[in-house]
C-alpha positions in Angstrom: -0.1 0.0 0.1 1.2 3.6 -0.7 1.2 6.4 1.9 0.8 9.8 0.6 1.2 12.7 3.2 -0.8 15.8 2.5 -0.7 19.3 4.4 -4.6 19.5 4.5 -7.1 17.2 6.5 -8.0 14.2 4.7 -11.8 13.2 4.1 -13.0 9.4 4.4 -13.9 9.5 0.7 -10.6 10.1 -0.4 -9.4 6.8 1.2 -11.6 4.5 -0.7 -9.2 3.6 -3.6 -7.4 0.3 -3.2 -3.7 0.5 -2.6 -3.4 4.2 -1.7 -3.7 5.8 1.7 -3.8 9.3 2.2 -2.4 10.8 5.5 -1.9 14.3 7.1 1.8 15.4 7.4 2.6 16.1 10.9 2.7 20.0 11.3 5.0 21.8 13.8 3.2 22.6 17.3 3.7 26.5 17.8 3.7 28.0 21.4 0.9 30.6 22.1 1.8 34.1 21.6 2.6 35.9 24.7 0.4 38.9 25.8 2.3 42.1 24.6 2.7 43.3 28.4 4.5 40.2 29.3 6.3 39.4 26.0 8.3 42.7 26.4 9.6 41.5 29.7 11.0 38.1 28.5 14.6 38.5 27.2 15.2 37.3 23.7 17.3 34.1 23.6 18.8 32.1 20.8 17.5 28.6 21.4 19.9 27.1 19.1 22.9 27.7 20.9 23.8 27.0 24.2 27.0 28.2 26.2 29.6 25.6 27.2 29.5 24.3 30.7 32.5 24.7 32.8 34.9 21.9 32.4 35.6 20.0 35.7 38.4 17.1 35.4 37.1 15.2 38.4 34.1 16.6 40.7 35.1 14.0 43.4 38.4 16.2 43.9 37.5 19.9 44.1 39.2 22.6 46.0 38.7 21.9 49.8 42.1 22.2 51.7 44.6 24.6 53.3 48.3 24.2 52.4 51.2 26.1 54.2 54.9 26.3 53.5 57.4 28.2 55.6 61.0 28.7 55.9 62.8 28.5 59.3 66.1 28.0 61.0 67.5 25.0 62.5 70.7 25.3 64.2 73.3 26.6 61.6 71.0 25.5 58.8 67.6 26.3 57.3 64.5 24.2 56.8 61.2 24.2 55.0 57.9 23.2 56.9 55.0 21.7 54.7 51.6 21.4 56.2 48.3 20.8 54.9 45.0 18.8 55.6 43.7 15.6 54.3 40.3 16.5 53.0 39.2 16.0 49.3 35.7 16.0 48.1 33.0 18.2 46.2 32.9 21.6 48.0 29.7 22.1 49.7 28.4 18.5 49.2 30.6 15.8 50.1 34.2 15.2 51.4 36.4 12.6 53.4 39.8 13.1 54.9 41.5 10.6 52.9 43.7 12.8 50.7 47.5 13.2 50.6 48.6 16.4 49.3 52.4 16.2 50.2 54.5 14.8 47.4 58.0 14.7 46.2 58.2 15.1 42.5 61.8 14.9 42.2 64.8 14.5 44.5 65.4 17.9 46.1 61.7 19.2 45.7 58.8 19.0 47.9 55.4 20.1 46.9 51.9 20.2 48.2 48.6 20.3 46.0 45.6 22.4 46.2 42.6 21.9 43.7 42.2 19.0 41.5 44.5 16.2 42.8 44.8 14.3 39.4 45.6 17.6 37.7 48.2 18.4 40.5 49.9 15.1 40.1 49.9 15.6 36.2 51.5 18.9 36.8 54.1 17.5 39.5 55.1 14.8 36.7 55.9 17.6 34.3 58.0 19.3 37.2 59.9 15.9 37.6 60.3 15.1 34.0 62.0 18.7 33.6 64.4 18.2 36.6 65.3 14.9 35.2 66.3 16.3 32.0 69.5 17.6 33.6 68.0 21.3 33.9 70.9 23.4 35.8 69.3 25.6 38.7 71.1 28.3 39.9 70.0 31.1 42.0 69.7 33.4 38.9 67.8 30.8 36.7 65.7 29.2 39.1 62.7 31.7 38.9 62.8 31.0 35.1 62.7 27.5 35.1 60.1 26.9 37.6 57.8 28.7 35.2 58.3 26.2 32.4 56.4 23.2 33.7 53.0 25.2 34.0 53.3 26.6 30.5 53.8 22.8 29.4 50.8 21.6 31.5 48.7 24.2 30.0 49.6 23.5 26.4 48.6 19.8 27.2 45.3 20.8 28.7 44.6 22.7 25.5 45.5 20.2 23.3 43.6 17.6 25.2 40.3 19.8 24.8 40.8 20.6 21.0 41.5 16.7 20.4 38.6 15.5 22.7 36.0 18.1 21.1 37.0 18.8 17.7 39.6 16.1 17.0 42.2 18.8 15.9 45.5 19.5 17.6 46.5 23.0 18.6 48.6 23.7 15.8 45.7 22.7 13.4 43.6 25.0 15.3 46.0 27.9 14.9 46.5 27.1 11.1 42.6 27.4 10.7 41.4 23.9 10.3 38.3 24.8 11.9 37.7 27.9 10.0 34.6 26.6 8.0 32.6 26.5 11.4 30.2 29.6 12.0 31.6 32.7 13.7 29.7 32.3 16.9 31.4 28.8 17.5 34.7 29.8 16.8 34.3 32.7 19.2 33.2 30.1 21.9 36.1 27.7 21.2 38.6 30.7 21.4 37.0 31.7 24.6 37.1 28.1 26.1 40.8 28.0 25.0 41.6 31.2 26.8 39.8 30.1 29.8 41.4 26.8 30.4 43.6 26.7 33.5 45.5 24.2 35.5 42.6 23.4 37.9 45.3 23.2 40.6 47.4 25.2 42.9 51.0 24.3 44.2 53.3 25.0 46.9 57.0 24.1 45.8 59.9 24.0 48.3 63.4 23.3 47.1 67.2 23.7 48.2 70.0 25.2 46.3 72.9 24.0 48.2 71.8 25.3 51.7 69.8 28.1 50.6 65.8 27.3 50.6 63.4 28.5 47.8 59.6 28.7 48.2 57.3 29.1 45.1 53.5 29.0 44.7 51.8 28.2 41.3 48.4 29.5 41.0 45.6 28.2 38.6 46.3 30.4 35.8 50.1 29.1 35.8 51.6 32.3 37.6 54.8 31.4 39.4 55.8 33.6 42.3 58.5 33.3 44.7 57.5 33.7 48.4 59.7 35.4 51.1 59.1 33.4 54.4 55.8 31.3 53.8 53.0 30.8 51.4 49.4 29.8 51.9 47.1 28.1 49.2 43.6 26.5 49.4 40.2 27.6 50.2 41.4 28.3 53.8 44.5 30.5 52.7 43.2 33.9 53.8 42.6 32.3 57.6 46.1 30.8 57.8 47.8 33.8 56.1 46.2 36.2 58.5 47.3 34.2 61.5 50.9 34.1 60.1 51.0 37.7 59.8 49.6 38.0 63.5 52.5 36.1 64.8 54.7 38.2 62.8 56.4 35.3 61.2 59.7 35.4 59.5 62.4 33.1 58.2 64.3 33.6 61.5 61.9 31.8 63.5 63.5 28.5 65.1 62.0 25.1 64.1 59.9 24.5 67.1 58.4 28.2 67.1 57.8 27.8 63.3 56.3 24.2 63.5 53.8 25.5 66.1 53.0 28.9 64.2 52.4 27.0 61.1 50.2 24.3 63.1 48.2 26.9 64.6 47.4 28.7 61.4 46.1 25.5 59.8 44.1 24.7 62.9 42.4 28.2 62.7 41.6 27.7 59.0 39.5 24.8 60.0 36.7 27.1 60.9 36.2 27.1 56.9 34.0 24.2 56.4 35.9 22.9 53.4 39.2 22.3 55.5 39.5 19.0 57.3 40.9 18.5 60.8 43.5 15.8 59.6 46.8 17.3 59.8 49.9 16.3 58.0 53.2 18.3 58.7 56.6 17.5 57.5 60.2 19.3 57.8 62.1 19.3 54.5 65.8 19.6 54.4 68.3 19.3 51.7 68.5 15.5 52.1 65.6 14.2 54.0 61.8 14.7 54.9 60.6 14.2 58.4 56.8 13.9 59.2 55.6 14.6 62.6 54.6 11.7 64.8 51.4 11.5 67.0 53.3 12.4 70.0 54.6 15.4 68.3 51.1 16.5 67.1 49.9 16.1 70.7 52.5 18.2 72.0 51.5 20.8 69.6 47.9 20.7 70.5 48.7 21.0 74.2 50.6 24.2 73.4 47.9 25.3 71.3 45.6 25.2 74.1 47.8 27.4 76.3 49.0 30.1 73.8 45.5 30.0 71.7 42.7 29.0 73.7 39.4 28.3 72.1 37.2 29.1 75.2 36.5 32.7 75.9 37.5 33.4 79.6 35.3 35.9 81.6 36.1 39.3 81.2 35.1 42.1 83.8 34.2 45.6 82.5 33.3 48.2 85.2 30.7 50.6 84.5 33.4 53.2 84.5 34.9 52.0 81.4 31.8 53.3 79.5 30.3 56.6 79.0 26.6 56.7 79.4 24.7 58.6 76.7 22.2 59.8 79.2 24.8 61.4 81.6 26.7 62.9 78.6 23.2 64.5 77.6 22.6 65.7 81.2 26.2 67.4 81.3 25.8 69.0 77.9 22.4 70.6 79.1 23.9 71.9 82.3 26.7 73.5 80.4 24.4 75.2 77.9 22.3 76.6 80.9 25.6 77.8 82.6 26.6 79.7 79.5 23.2 81.2 78.9 22.4 82.2 82.5 25.4 84.7 83.9 26.2 84.5 87.6 24.8 87.5 90.0 28.4 88.6 90.5 29.1 89.3 86.9 25.6 91.0 86.6 26.4 93.6 89.5 29.8 94.2 87.9 28.1 95.0 84.6 25.6 97.4 86.5 28.5 99.3 88.5 30.3 100.0 85.1 27.4 101.1 83.5 26.8 103.6 86.7 30.3 104.9 86.3 
């Protein structure tokens, strides 16, 4: 039987012929028009184009952490203290204190990760490969050499996005292989490429001879050298504020420095995304020592003395405050005294008038 679609209603009498069936072609359903008073309030939207969602490599490893690095004195040498929590998870949704954020990507370099742990490990592997290639570090070249791995990693992330989404390499994209796409699509690709970041941040500590160096790497790939300490993660502002409150400098002895760093991390736990678990290590030119349970207990005891969490009773006598009622009464009394002169002064004026 042959079926013929028409754009008009079909009568029963038209389907009487054998071997032929007439049907109505499906017509598009249009939404009813909005009243004019409402239509003017609804913003126009291009329903054929949807903005691309923000790319998250692994939603189970989001930025929930506090990491602190600090340079201190230990006898005649210097050390680098590394401290972080162990929490990983989805910020504001779910988390667990099971993460390890202290890593040794290459001999002589210690690092801590904030953000996406998987991306941080990828970046550290690039650092390890860059150092293994025999890159000579000196006090003059270390800043420039530390900037190379983030640039390599960002190029890899761009290549990954273009290959997975458009099946082209970055070189082919630059050469215009996607030039036949609509202009708005090309604009979205350019915005996405420019918005790709490392999805993690790092604290790097290393020694050149006996001189310690401390660097931070943010999500954009910027590498900055820190002076005495550095803080990253969601609780960085709280930890950094306490480090400044304690007036921390690289002249602090190891014991004092370990306490201040530990205290700053513990205070940053008021941020709900920072976990109570703490990993603290001391990094030197040839060794990495982690704090024991007894050492953590000793720091907790010291913190209960120097930074108690409970508020003691504060006595404030009434003489410490100025009542607004008393102040108003005294002001009115002064105004009356000025407006009503004393009897002695009045008589003196009359005597002078009589003379």
